[in-house]
N, C-alpha and C positions, 0 to 999 in steps of 0.2 A: 110228288107235286105239292102235297099238303105241307111237306117240310119246307119247300121253296117259298110257298105263300106265307108260312109262319115266319120265315127268315126276313121276307120282304116287309111284313108288318112290323117286326121288331126294328128293322132299319129305318122305316118311315117314322115310327114313334120316337126313335132315338134322335132322328134328324129334327123333328118337330120340337122335341124337348131342348135340343141343342140351340135352335133358333130362338125359342122362347126365353132361354136363359142367357142369350148372348148380351142383352142389355137389361140390366137389373139395377134399379135405383132405390135406395132407402128413402122413405118420406122424410122431408126436412121442413122445418118452419122457415118462412121467408127470411127471418133474421139470421138463421144458420146459413142459408144460401148466400146471403149478403156477406157474412163474415168469412165464409170459405172461399169466396171469389177474389180473384185479382182485380177484376174490372167489373163495374156495374154502371150501365149507361141507359139513357132513354134515347131511342133512335127510330128512324124509318128505314125500311129496306127498299132499295131502288134497283137492285140487279142481282142476278143469280146465274152461275155457270159452274160446270164441273171442270176441275183442273188437275193436272199431275202435281204430285208433291213428293218428288223423289222416288226411290225404288225400295222394295223390300229386300230381304236377304237373298232372295232367289233371282233378283234382277227385274221383277215385275213392277210396273208403275203403280204407285200408290195414289188412288183417286181421292179427292176431297171436293166438297161443295164450297164454292166461294160466294159469299154474299157481299155486295157493295151496299154500304149504309150511309145515311146522313145522321151524324150524331147531333142530338138536340141538347143533351146535358149529361155530364159525367158526375156520378155520385161517389165513385171510388175508382182509382186507377192511376195511370201515368199522367204526366203533365203535358200530354199532347192528345189530339183527337184520334179516335179510332175510325178508320176508313173502311176496313175490310174485316169480315168475320169468316172463319173457316169451321167446317164441321165434317163429320164422316158422311159418306155418300148414301148411307142407308140407316133407317131407324133400328134395324136389327143389330147394328153396331153403335147404337146411341147417337146417330146423326140426326140433326134437326132439319128436316127436309120440307116442312110445310109453312114456312114464313111467307106472308103476303109481300110480293115484290113490286106492287104498283106505286109505292111511295106515299100512300095515303094513310096507312095504318101505323100507329106508333106502338112500340114495344118497350118493355123493360127487359134488358138483356144482361145476364151475368155470365162470366166465364173466366178462362185463364188468359193471361197476357202473352202475346208473342211479340217478336221484334218488329220494328218499323211500322208502328201504328196498326197492328193486327191483333186479333184475339181468336181463341178457339172455344167453341161451345159444344155441349152435349145435351142429351135429353135429361140428364141429371142436374143440369144447371137451372137456375130460376129464369125462365123466359115466359113472359105473359103479356097479353095486350094491355097497354096502359089504361085503356078505358075500363077494364075489368077490375082494376085495383081499387081497394077502399081508400078513403081519404087518409086514414091512419097509416096505411102502408106507404102511401106516397110521401107523407110528412116524415115518416121514420127513416126513409132513405137518406135524408139530409144530415141527420145527427143521431137519432135515437137508437137505431140498430147498432151503430158503431159504439155507442155507450155500453152495449151489452155483449160485445164480442169476447170479453173475458168470462162471461157466464156460460153455463152449459144448459141447453134445453133438452130435457129427457122426455122422449115420447112414451106415453102410457098406452100399451097395446091391449091390456086386459086389466080389470080390477081384481084384487087390490094392487096398487102401485104407489110408490113413494119416492121422494128424493133421498139421496144418500149423503148429500153435503149441502151446506147453506148457499153455495154458489150455483145451485141448480134451480131451474124452473120446470115444473111438471106440465107437459103438454098433453091435454086430455081430449082434444077434439074427436079422436076416433072412438073413444069409449062413451063419450057423452052425446055425440051427434051422429056417429057412424059415418063420418066423412073425414078425410084427411085435413082439408082446409076449411075449418069452421070459425067460430068466434075468436078463439085465441090466435089463430093464423091471420085473420083479417083485421083484428082490432087491438091486439096486444103486442107489447115488446117486453123482453126480459131485461131488466135494467139493474146494473150494479149500484148498490147504495153505499152510504158513507161507512158503514160497519163492515163492508166487504161481502155482505150477503147479496143475493139477487132475488128479485121479485117481479111479477107481472105488473106492467103499467098499461093502463088504457087511457086513450085520449089523444086528440090531435095536438094539443099544446104540449110544449116541453115539460118534463117532470119538474114539479116545484121542489124547493129546498126541503120542505117538510117531508115530502115523500122519500127523498134521498137520505134523510137523517134518521127517520124512525125505524124501529125494528120490524114493524108489521105494516103492510100496505093499507 
């Protein structure tokens, strides 16, 4: 009996670990999320339903959540509106299942492009209420993040840490504030300058020529 209980506990713990590890996302700066995405839009969600999306190798239907959206603005992506967003049906497999569908809340949504005006999103993509974004983040979507897509943002998990190349910006929010999205995430962009190096830039206004030309910010 004890052996059976022990086996059951092992199986339960294994299953819990399996579920916990099913969706794992590395922290990324908003600029990295922007640069990694095919599509970045501002939109309202107006509908939600579960749909079949083909079959797996065993012939079982593949379920996905389909969100109908009203696109407000596209910051990055194809030359046509996005009307539908797809995601996995459960957060355990990185599905985004909790978007407000009453059409009143605006979101910044990033993800991968699909055919016919559609896109796919996961919990690892940058998806956040528009009202919760800083003024710098909103302004950076139009140009500044794109200016730094050739730069590399390196996350500092513990001190000491340092950059390995001039094209890197050191992201220290976790070690300085003990939160992932702190001052650098909310108010800074990593910009490439005239000499090919990259540096953090803060401010709502576009970087001035003096910043892009000098060696030190």
